[in-house]
Each structure stands twice: as structure tokens, then as C-alpha cells.
C-alpha positions, -999 to 999 in steps of 0.1 A, spaced: -622 -89 -249 -623 -71 -284 -662 -65 -277 -651 -46 -245 -626 -27 -261 -649 -15 -288 -675 -3 -261 -649 15 -241 -637 33 -271 -672 40 -284 -681 53 -247 -650 73 -246 -658 91 -282 -694 99 -271 -682 114 -236 -655 135 -255 -681 148 -280 -706 158 -252 -680 175 -231 -671 194 -264 -705 205 -269 -711 217 -235 -680 240 -237 -690 255 -269 -724 264 -255 -713 278 -224 -687 302 -244 -716 313 -266 -737 323 -239 -713 347 -221 -720 374 -248 -744 399 -234 -774 413 -252 -787 447 -242 -822 459 -240 -817 490 -257 -787 515 -270 -788 533 -236 -777 501 -217 -751 493 -245 -734 525 -245 -730 524 -206 -704 497 -213 -693 505 -247 -694 545 -253 -689 541 -292 -712 512 -298 -700 478 -312 -686 472 -345 -687 438 -365 -653 445 -377 -624 468 -375 -626 481 -412 -664 488 -407 -671 524 -418 -699 544 -402 -728 555 -426 -740 583 -403 -712 608 -406 -687 617 -378 -690 602 -344 -677 611 -309 -662 577 -297 -645 548 -315 -667 517 -316 -654 485 -297 -650 457 -322 -663 423 -315 -683 400 -340 -700 381 -314 -713 411 -294 -725 429 -325 -743 397 -337 -760 393 -301 -770 432 -304 -776 435 -344 -813 448 -336 -797 481 -321 -780 486 -355 -808 509 -370 -789 521 -400 -775 485 -408 -738 500 -412 -722 473 -391 -721 495 -360 -745 489 -332 -755 521 -313 -726 543 -323 -721 577 -309 
């Protein structure tokens, strides 16, 4: 009886861990990676900033950037001046 209970508990734990991993992976895949700044600026006119306190190195911009750490990380290659704002306008 004890052996069956241990097997059931271990199976339940493994099932819980595997479901939790699947949910995390699907949440990460929802962040879109854009080909270039033209594509990104169609959805986010001011670009994407890593945080709300990030300041633009390039001077005055026309639009305020959208703040999202996950979206910025996915499109970090588009931040040419490495100031924490990708594709700023």
C-alpha cells in the first residue's frame, strides 16, 4: 500500500512539473520578433524600451516608446545605439 502511494505521489509531482514547464514555454513564445525597424514601427510607432526610466541617447524623438522588457529583449538586435530603446522615432 505504501509503495502504491509513493508511486502515485511521484507521478503527480512529475505531471505538475511538466505542465508548469509547458505553460512557461508558451508564454515566452508569444513575444513577437520583428525583421526590422520598419516592421516594428508599424505596431509601435515610438519603438520599444526596456524600462520606463530608459533615456534616449539620440536626442529628441517624435513618439514615446512602448515599454516591455520581453519585447525589447526579443528585438534587441534593432537597438543600434544600445541605449535600451529599439527602433526609436
